[in-house]
N, C-alpha and C positions, 0 to 999 in steps of 0.2 A: 451523552448518543448512544456511546458501545456498550456504559453500562444498563440505559436504555433496553437497550435489544440484547442484552446478556438476558435481564429479568423476562422480557418478553419474550424469551424464548424459552426460559425458567431450564437456562444453562449457565450458572455462575462462571465457569470457568470452556466458560468459548473462546475458542481461540478470530484473533482478530487480524489478516493483516488488512493492507493500505499501500495503494500504488500514488507513489511521487506525479505531477503535472510538468508539461512537457519542462522540459526545463530552460529550450532554445526562447522560448517566451519570457523574456524577465518577468514579465505582469503577475505569472505562476511563486517566484520564490517569496512573497513570502505565506504563502499556505505551505510548500511545500515545507520552510521552516515551523513553521505551526505543528503537519505531521511528525515532524522527527522527531518533534519535543512530543506530538501527545506518542506518541509508540514509547519514547523513553519512558515515560509517566505511568504507564497504564500496565502494569500484571497482564501477561500473556499476547502482545498487541507486538505488530512489525511492520512495519516498512520496506518496499518494494523501491527500489532505482530506479529511475526511469534515463535516467544515462544515458549516449549516446542515441533514444525510441527517438519519434517525431521529428526528425530534421528537414522533411520533405512538404510538413503541411501544419496545420492551424490543429488537428489532430492524430493518432495514430495510424498508418495503414495498415494492412492486412500480415502484412510481415514483422511489422514491430507485436504487432496487437500479441503474435504467437512467442515471442520473446519475452513480453513480458508476463505474458503467463505462466513461462516457464520460473521467471524468478519469481510469480505468488505460489508458486509449488513449494519454489524449493525451500521458500521462506515458512507457509506452510506448512514444510515436514517436520523445518528444527524447529516451529511448539510444540507440535504434536508428537517431538520425540518422543520415547518414555524412557 
């Protein structure tokens, strides 16, 4: 999917940042494992931790979303750092 995205964008080295699913829901564990494996295998790809987020509900609330966004930005900056 990442290779196709990069092909469609015509940007071979487009950085990709993915986010984990909420840890509190054990049904997400296998997906988080797969996301981590993908981030390790695919060049210019990073995984953002959702640890500590989403404890109040099935989805992230506004505060969690802001924190997650900050984590995404930090990972993106690491990927694009010269």
